[in-house]
KOLLUM-221906 format. One line per field, with one value per residue (C-alpha): x, y, z; residue number from 1. Coordinates in pm, 1 decimal, padded with zeros to 6 digits. Layout:
N
east = c(X|...) .
north = c(Y|...) .
up = c(Z|...) .
guke = c(NUM|...) .
This chain:
496
east = c(10501.7|10391.6|10025.2|10093.4|10302.3|10083.7|09840.7|10110.8|10288.1|10640.7|10806.3|10583.1|10596.9|10971.8|10939.6|10694.8|10874.0|11192.7|11010.5|10819.3|11155.9|11289.0|11035.7|11031.3|11394.0|11342.4|11131.0|11367.1|11608.3|11400.0|11376.0|11742.8|11764.1|11491.8|11648.7|11957.2|11770.4|11727.4|11979.9|12120.4|11900.5|11584.8|11466.3|11160.2|10764.3|10651.8|10974.4|10892.1|10547.0|10600.2|10799.4|10609.4|10274.9|10149.3|09810.1|09962.8|10100.2|09714.7|09782.1|10118.3|09938.4|09630.8|09850.3|10079.1|09736.2|09556.6|09902.6|09987.9|09607.9|09643.7|09949.7|09808.9|09519.4|09711.3|09914.2|09609.9|09476.0|09832.7|09761.4|09404.5|09574.5|09860.7|09764.7|09542.2|09764.1|10056.9|09801.5|09734.9|10101.3|10070.8|09795.9|09457.1|09241.2|09264.8|09199.9|08826.7|08858.9|08714.1|08723.4|09112.7|09070.1|08906.8|09078.4|08830.8|08923.1|09312.8|09281.4|09040.2|09267.2|09612.8|09415.7|09286.5|09621.3|09899.4|09744.2|09554.5|09822.7|10120.9|09931.8|09852.8|10196.7|10327.9|10690.8|10782.9|11143.8|11152.0|10994.9|11267.4|11470.8|11218.5|11411.3|11625.6|11360.8|11196.3|11549.6|11566.6|11224.1|11232.1|11550.1|11393.6|11106.9|11305.2|11495.5|11154.1|11012.5|11321.7|11403.7|11031.9|11081.0|11404.9|11278.8|10914.0|10829.6|10631.1|10363.7|10436.8|10108.5|10114.9|09936.7|10203.2|10217.4|10522.8|10425.3|10074.5|09867.3|09563.1|09391.5|09407.6|09192.2|09343.0|09660.7|09596.3|09465.6|09776.4|09968.7|09955.7|10073.6|10421.9|10415.5|10327.0|10665.8|10837.3|10709.9|10956.2|10963.8|10831.7|11150.0|11366.2|11418.8|11512.7|11812.7|11921.8|11954.0|12127.5|12403.3|12717.6|12815.8|12563.9|12748.7|12542.1|12742.4|12685.3|12302.4|12291.8|12436.9|12209.1|11904.2|12056.8|12169.1|11812.2|11609.6|11857.9|11840.5|11483.5|11402.0|11635.3|11469.4|11107.7|11233.2|11330.6|11053.9|10803.0|10964.6|11056.1|10695.5|10483.5|10644.1|10583.9|10184.4|10107.2|09800.0|09681.7|09926.7|09741.9|09846.0|09958.9|10208.4|10310.0|09968.1|09997.1|10306.9|10235.0|10266.4|10611.7|10837.3|11032.1|10693.0|10544.9|10861.2|10807.8|10427.0|10531.5|10830.2|10568.6|10281.1|10546.2|10681.6|10333.5|10216.3|10457.1|10492.0|10123.0|10217.9|10451.6|10204.7|09938.1|10214.4|10231.4|09863.9|09779.6|09992.3|09902.9|09534.5|09584.0|09778.0|09482.2|09218.3|09405.1|09441.4|09242.5|09222.9|09363.7|09569.6|09911.0|10012.7|10360.9|10476.8|10853.4|11032.8|10802.6|10913.8|11285.9|11233.1|11093.6|11335.0|11585.0|11759.9|11944.4|12109.4|11958.2|12220.1|12342.8|12335.9|12283.2|12450.7|12103.4|11987.6|12235.7|12207.0|11844.3|11960.9|12198.6|11944.3|11632.5|11515.3|11573.9|11307.0|11035.3|11063.8|10968.8|10750.9|10844.5|10708.2|10962.5|10619.4|10624.9|10517.0|10192.3|10093.8|09799.4|09566.9|09522.7|09190.0|09231.8|09527.6|09292.8|08994.2|09227.2|09417.1|09083.4|08910.1|09197.7|09211.9|08838.8|08848.0|09132.0|09020.2|08656.5|08827.7|09031.5|08741.8|08548.4|08820.7|09019.0|09261.4|09562.5|09640.6|09307.5|09434.5|09764.9|09569.7|09354.2|09651.7|09900.7|09673.3|09603.2|09882.8|10189.5|10105.0|10109.9|10409.0|10605.8|10539.1|10277.0|10452.1|10826.5|10757.5|10556.0|10784.5|11094.7|10922.2|10804.0|11100.1|11346.6|11169.2|11436.9|11241.4|11267.8|11452.5|11580.1|11680.5|11874.4|12014.5|12091.6|12238.0|12439.7|12617.1|12712.5|12878.7|13067.6|13159.8|13292.2|13479.9|13626.0|13746.8|13907.6|14109.0|14214.3|14303.5|14498.3|14679.6|14779.7|14941.1|15154.3|15026.4|15150.8|15037.5|14902.5|14682.6|14547.6|14450.7|14272.6|14085.1|14002.2|13860.8|13671.0|13520.3|13424.3|13243.6|13034.2|12946.3|12837.0|12608.2|12247.4|12058.5|12119.5|11991.3|11781.4|12023.8|12310.1|12101.2|12039.1|12397.0|12516.5|12278.0|12372.6|12715.7|12677.2|12446.0|12701.2|12966.5|12759.8|12705.2|13036.2|13149.1|13212.8|12888.6|12920.9|12725.7|12628.2|12389.9|12466.7|12500.6|12155.8|12034.3|11771.0|11536.2|11529.0|11493.1|11219.8|11003.3|11109.2|10934.5|10612.0|10624.6|10626.1|10348.7|10131.3|10213.2|10147.0|09778.0|09714.8|09800.2|09608.0|09292.0|09321.2|09405.9|09147.2|08885.5|08961.3|09008.8|08662.6|08440.5|08603.7|08756.3|08544.9) .
north = c(08015.7|07630.2|07679.2|07745.3|07417.1|07229.8|07271.4|07174.5|06894.7|06923.7|06826.1|07065.4|07316.1|07354.6|07356.0|07622.5|07852.8|07817.2|07850.6|08170.8|08319.6|08284.0|08435.0|08724.7|08731.6|08719.8|09032.0|09216.9|09140.3|09278.8|09576.3|09608.3|09554.0|09808.1|10088.2|10066.9|10261.1|10546.4|10794.7|10675.6|10821.9|10838.2|10494.0|10460.1|10270.8|10650.7|10696.7|10354.3|10389.3|10766.6|10576.4|10243.0|10259.3|10627.6|10523.4|10226.4|10425.7|10411.7|10042.5|10063.4|10297.9|10091.0|09772.4|09961.5|10084.4|09746.9|09592.7|09818.6|09848.0|09473.8|09458.7|09720.2|09515.0|09188.4|09396.4|09495.1|09147.0|09029.5|09269.4|09122.5|08752.7|08810.3|09082.4|08874.5|08602.6|08891.7|09035.8|08670.6|08589.8|08907.4|08757.6|08936.6|08586.6|08739.2|09092.7|09023.3|09184.2|08950.4|09213.3|09158.1|08836.3|09035.9|09066.7|09342.2|09575.8|09535.8|09617.8|09925.2|10041.9|10020.8|10199.6|10485.9|10542.9|10467.7|10407.4|10701.0|10959.7|10808.6|10812.0|11155.6|11321.4|11406.5|11308.2|10978.7|11036.0|10873.0|10563.6|10487.3|10347.8|10047.1|09895.2|09762.6|09642.7|09448.7|09290.7|09181.0|09054.0|08847.1|08714.8|08642.0|08471.4|08252.4|08127.4|08056.0|07869.1|07641.3|07601.9|07462.8|07235.8|07108.8|07139.7|07027.7|06644.7|06622.5|06323.1|06053.7|05996.4|06380.4|06378.4|06542.3|06565.0|06445.0|06370.7|06463.8|06748.1|06849.7|06964.6|07175.0|07452.8|07469.7|07487.4|07778.7|07953.4|07944.0|07986.6|08374.9|08399.6|08263.7|08518.6|08795.9|08704.5|08778.4|09095.6|09389.1|09490.4|09832.8|09897.1|09797.6|10102.8|10321.2|10052.2|10075.4|10441.0|10450.0|10156.2|10262.8|09952.2|09923.3|09709.6|09403.9|09178.0|09341.8|09394.8|09020.6|08972.1|09175.5|09017.5|08666.3|08735.4|08871.1|08672.2|08375.5|08430.9|08498.0|08172.2|07949.2|08168.3|08075.0|07692.1|07686.3|07825.3|07634.8|07281.4|07331.3|07522.9|07268.7|06950.2|07149.2|07160.9|06927.9|06978.9|07180.0|07493.2|07802.2|08128.7|08303.7|08054.0|08258.0|08265.0|07885.8|07884.2|07798.5|08048.6|08128.2|08419.4|08329.7|08357.3|08630.8|08819.1|08677.9|08830.4|09191.3|09249.2|09147.6|09366.7|09657.3|09601.4|09586.6|09876.8|10121.2|09960.1|10027.8|10431.3|10297.4|10128.2|10400.8|10676.4|10518.0|10377.6|10752.9|10892.5|10608.4|10645.3|11015.1|10958.0|10757.9|10983.1|11279.9|11078.5|11100.1|10898.6|10955.1|11267.0|11258.7|11593.5|11595.0|11862.2|11914.4|11695.3|11395.3|11475.9|11476.7|11157.7|10949.6|11053.3|10907.1|11218.2|11147.8|11440.8|11425.6|11220.9|11538.2|11791.1|12160.6|12451.1|12613.5|12312.2|12336.6|12693.5|12624.4|12310.6|12549.4|12816.4|12560.0|12602.5|12304.3|12034.3|12041.4|11778.5|11438.5|11171.1|10831.4|10687.2|10901.8|11156.0|11520.7|11603.8|11745.3|11931.0|11753.8|12004.3|11955.2|11870.1|11629.8|11431.2|11455.4|11298.6|11015.9|10940.4|10915.6|10659.9|10458.6|10417.1|10370.8|10093.6|09931.8|09886.4|09758.0|09497.8|09406.4|09371.5|09142.4|08920.4|08723.5|08514.9|08646.5|08393.1|08496.6|08884.1|08785.2|08541.8|08853.5|09071.0|08808.5|08762.1|09103.2|09402.1|09161.2|08962.0|09274.1|09431.8|09108.4|08986.8|09181.6|09513.2|09404.4|09187.5|09407.8|09741.9|09531.2|09406.0|09715.2|09908.7|09661.8|09645.7|09675.7|09931.7|10148.1|10473.9|10386.9|10058.5|10206.6|10470.9|10195.5|09945.6|10285.1|10357.0|09956.4|09947.6|10304.6|10123.6|09808.6|10008.1|10184.3|09857.0|09748.8|10118.1|10014.4|09640.0|09822.8|10043.3|09754.4|09581.1|09876.5|09973.2|10323.2|10658.7|10672.4|10352.2|10455.9|10848.1|10635.3|10423.1|10687.4|10929.2|10614.0|10603.4|10954.3|10900.0|10651.8|10859.5|11114.1|10899.4|10996.7|10722.3|10371.6|10201.4|09871.6|09628.4|09789.9|09736.2|09366.9|09276.8|09472.3|09307.4|08955.3|09014.8|09119.9|08830.9|08603.4|08756.5|08727.0|08362.2|08288.4|08451.4|08264.8|08201.7|08501.9|08485.3|08892.9|08745.5|09013.3|08728.2|08671.0|08792.9|09061.4|08828.3|08568.0|08758.7|08920.3|08624.6|08501.5|08847.0|08800.5|08445.8|08609.4|08851.9|08592.4|08373.6|08669.5|08723.8|08331.7|08327.3|08694.1|08510.0|08128.7|08244.5|08535.3|08317.4|08030.2|08251.2|08386.3|08138.6|07816.5|07873.9|07948.2) .
up = c(11086.7|11298.4|11219.2|10854.6|10875.7|11059.4|10771.4|10488.8|10678.7|10748.9|10403.5|10207.8|10464.7|10441.7|10058.2|10047.6|10298.6|10055.5|09763.1|09884.2|09994.0|09651.0|09438.3|09716.6|09657.5|09232.2|09310.4|09499.0|09222.9|08957.4|09169.3|09160.6|08833.9|08761.4|08989.7|08730.6|08468.0|08717.8|08858.4|09194.6|09489.8|09295.5|09257.3|09368.3|09266.9|09171.9|08931.4|08778.5|08743.2|08580.7|08326.8|08263.4|08383.6|08475.6|08623.3|08819.7|09088.8|09230.5|09203.2|09472.0|09693.7|09746.1|09804.6|10043.7|10234.5|10260.9|10360.1|10648.8|10746.7|10759.5|10970.2|11242.1|11281.7|11341.9|11592.3|11758.9|11754.8|11931.5|12209.3|12268.5|12261.2|12520.6|12758.8|12953.1|13004.7|13110.2|13368.3|13472.2|13552.8|13806.9|13957.1|13827.0|13930.9|14267.6|14224.5|14166.3|13776.6|13553.3|13254.4|13289.0|13101.7|12826.4|12522.2|12380.8|12733.8|12664.7|12276.2|12414.5|12705.7|12482.6|12187.3|12364.8|12596.0|12337.6|11998.1|11944.0|12099.5|11875.4|11572.3|11541.7|11561.8|11183.7|11317.9|11414.4|11467.9|11824.8|11728.0|11516.1|11816.6|11883.8|11595.3|11863.1|12060.2|11779.8|11709.9|12081.1|12119.8|11803.1|11914.9|12229.5|12105.2|11880.2|12189.8|12395.8|12091.1|12066.8|12419.8|12513.8|12193.9|12353.6|12735.8|12717.1|12724.6|12390.1|12429.8|12138.7|12039.8|11906.3|11580.8|11349.3|10971.3|10815.6|10419.9|10412.4|10433.5|10618.5|10232.7|09982.6|10120.0|10424.7|10303.2|09989.3|10285.7|10484.3|10215.0|10206.6|10547.8|10432.2|10141.4|10420.2|10619.9|10333.7|10215.0|10235.9|09916.6|09993.2|10127.3|09872.3|09672.6|09968.8|10026.4|09694.0|09733.0|10035.1|10048.8|10010.2|09770.7|09489.3|09276.5|09149.9|09357.0|09692.2|09585.2|09519.5|09857.5|10019.9|09953.0|09953.4|10311.0|10436.6|10258.6|10334.8|10699.5|10725.7|10552.6|10805.5|11092.5|10977.8|10902.5|11260.3|11399.0|11211.6|11302.2|11644.0|11747.5|11541.4|11692.1|12029.5|11965.0|11696.4|11478.8|11784.6|11761.2|11700.4|11492.4|11794.1|11949.0|12229.8|12405.4|12427.9|12644.1|13041.7|13275.0|13383.2|13380.2|13030.6|12871.9|13072.3|12955.9|12588.1|12592.1|12749.5|12508.6|12212.6|12340.9|12365.2|12036.8|11841.4|12058.4|11935.8|11577.0|11502.1|11453.8|11209.4|10998.0|11022.3|10859.7|10526.9|10538.6|10598.8|10277.5|10050.6|10094.9|10069.6|09734.5|09631.8|09710.0|09495.7|09182.1|08893.7|08622.4|08272.8|08440.0|08247.9|08365.5|08591.5|08770.8|08661.5|08954.9|08859.9|08465.3|08603.9|08808.6|08545.8|08282.1|08559.3|08613.2|08279.5|08091.8|07696.0|07460.5|07301.2|07568.6|07452.2|07592.8|07610.6|07776.0|08031.4|08108.4|08165.2|08383.6|08587.1|08633.2|08718.8|09069.0|09300.0|09291.2|09562.0|09838.3|09768.6|09998.3|10097.8|09729.1|09531.3|09442.1|09481.6|09798.5|09841.2|10173.4|10379.0|10561.8|10915.8|10868.7|10585.1|10832.1|11093.9|10944.3|10723.1|11037.6|11250.5|10982.2|10980.1|11347.7|11383.8|11104.9|11253.7|11608.9|11495.2|11292.6|11582.0|11782.9|11542.9|11389.3|11672.7|11464.9|11374.0|11083.0|10906.4|10902.2|10755.0|10500.7|10375.6|10389.0|10199.7|09949.9|09851.0|09914.7|10011.6|09687.4|09466.4|09590.0|09645.8|09272.1|09044.9|09060.2|09042.9|08753.2|08549.8|08598.2|08492.1|08159.4|08081.8|08120.5|07983.5|07666.7|07362.9|07224.0|07499.6|07533.5|07866.8|07777.3|07477.7|07688.6|07967.8|07682.2|07550.1|07904.0|07915.7|07599.5|07679.3|07999.0|07823.8|07589.9|07876.0|08014.9|07663.8|07709.6|08032.4|07923.9|07630.3|07849.3|08039.0|07763.3|07698.8|07364.4|07214.0|07263.5|06866.9|06937.8|07252.0|07083.2|06764.7|07025.2|07211.2|06923.7|06825.5|07134.9|07152.9|06805.9|06945.8|07237.1|07001.9|06820.4|06866.3|06707.8|06621.0|06351.0|06444.5|06235.8|06439.4|06740.2|06726.9|06608.0|06915.2|07118.7|06966.0|07022.3|07412.6|07429.3|07303.9|07495.6|07840.3|07732.7|07707.5|08000.2|08351.7|08596.4|08833.7|09170.1|09059.7|08795.2|08579.5|08310.8|08252.3|07933.9|07945.5|07723.5|07939.8|08258.7|08066.5|08029.6|08407.7|08535.3|08306.1|08470.2|08814.8|08772.2|08629.3|08962.3|09152.6|09018.5|09050.9|09389.7|09498.0|09312.2|09456.1|09815.9|09849.6|09704.0|09961.4|10247.3|10124.9|10021.0|10154.2|10481.4|10775.1) .
guke = c(1|2|3|4|5|6|7|8|9|10|11|12|13|14|15|16|17|18|19|20|21|22|23|24|25|26|27|28|29|30|31|32|33|34|35|36|37|38|39|40|41|42|43|44|45|46|47|48|49|50|51|52|53|54|55|56|57|58|59|60|61|62|63|64|65|66|67|68|69|70|71|72|73|74|75|76|77|78|79|80|81|82|83|84|85|86|87|88|89|90|91|92|93|94|95|96|97|98|99|100|101|102|103|104|105|106|107|108|109|110|111|112|113|114|115|116|117|118|119|120|121|122|123|124|125|126|127|128|129|130|131|132|133|134|135|136|137|138|139|140|141|142|143|144|145|146|147|148|149|150|151|152|153|154|155|156|157|158|159|160|161|162|163|164|165|166|167|168|169|170|171|172|173|174|175|176|177|178|179|180|181|182|183|184|185|186|187|188|189|190|191|192|193|194|195|196|197|198|199|200|201|202|203|204|205|206|207|208|209|210|211|212|213|214|215|216|217|218|219|220|221|222|223|224|225|226|227|228|229|230|231|232|233|234|235|236|237|238|239|240|241|242|243|244|245|246|247|248|249|250|251|252|253|254|255|256|257|258|259|260|261|262|263|264|265|266|267|268|269|270|271|272|273|274|275|276|277|278|279|280|281|282|283|284|285|286|287|288|289|290|291|292|293|294|295|296|297|298|299|300|301|302|303|304|305|306|307|308|309|310|311|312|313|314|315|316|317|318|319|320|321|322|323|324|325|326|327|328|329|330|331|332|333|334|335|336|337|338|339|340|341|342|343|344|345|346|347|348|349|350|351|352|353|354|355|356|357|358|359|360|361|362|363|364|365|366|367|368|369|370|371|372|373|374|375|376|377|378|379|380|381|382|383|384|385|386|387|388|389|390|391|392|393|394|395|396|397|398|399|400|401|402|403|404|405|406|407|408|409|410|411|412|413|414|415|416|417|418|419|420|421|422|423|424|425|426|427|428|429|430|431|432|433|434|435|436|437|438|439|440|441|442|443|444|445|446|447|448|449|450|451|452|453|454|455|456|457|458|459|460|461|462|463|464|465|466|467|468|469|470|471|472|473|474|475|476|477|478|479|480|481|482|483|484|485|486|487|488|489|490|491|492|493|494|495|496) .
């Protein structure tokens, strides 16, 4: 973040950090709206792709693979950047071993001793405890950056850009780094499936608090780190601090963090690559579990007794993978080959590329942009089509809930039992309707939209009209495509 701000300048840098946070939060919000069309606990990109763009599942898996591969490479680069400083703090200069100052030695050592053994086990349950280490390391890093900004004497003649920027090429090449920092969209459906309170207000609160706290930390670290080193700041700011006990602890903590986090990137990368290799174009056949997921898990509008008997006697669905797809057992040979290819390519790339911000720029231009902007916008635009059976079913459920709410209000007003029975019968007749004419749907939609706009503004954003939200979703996808093309082109052809 400090290196990115050095290219943007302080004013534009802060605005872009906030803007990227808002667009990422909107992508998360669209994912939450898409999850409403599926049964609770079944939300996934795979489930959405099966009912919107059946062949888009391979795009999602490819984006996940690219992102995880890039993150793994960046972690190896961090090891190579920080470990020479850690060794120097322990007096490696007096040992007469010059290879201890070589980043390639440390990358190779950690690759052989830790990364390879931790990447081949199929179960990574024990690594979940490193989450606490991650929080402590990040918290310590924030304290370290702010402390040096407050304690170190900063020269007055240091070149600092407040309003100006370095130029369009440098700025656009750093924009994916900021986008990458907010990419958590691959975990959003897991949050929606497991959160206890899945009300609209609760979901918006989760998105706002997480993105808001992240944006605040990014702005704080970017400004303090940039003011400390000026335009000379590098992509890995920890490596720039002078040797001390505090900086050594920070470097060692981050090295331990990224070392044990690399297998967590290898695991989804391996699964996504395996899914990409298994994908065949034009294959519209679905397994029973995939079909049930694609239908959102809802029962037909008029379930027959025969249908209910079939459902009751049907066997339990097979287990699903992390994307919601039917799990396919991977052979030992296939598992070993895919893992080995990922590790070798990551190792070679980390040795050849020494700048962290360059790796994050390419990952942010491709995988992060697709997951954060393009896919959420496309999925919501498709699934919220007024002519879609899924949207009509959701609208019917909302109308039923509204009628139930009116009945509850009537009960509170003390209406007679005869009138309640009449209303209940009317609701039952409405629920038994199997189809609604287009004109009737238009009238219901107009009344519903008018009621939403007349309703007092609510912070849970449920009052937003579907038509307006669909237009905004398309704009988000187009914005993601533009960012991907422009930033990838700038990093590939103009940035050296």
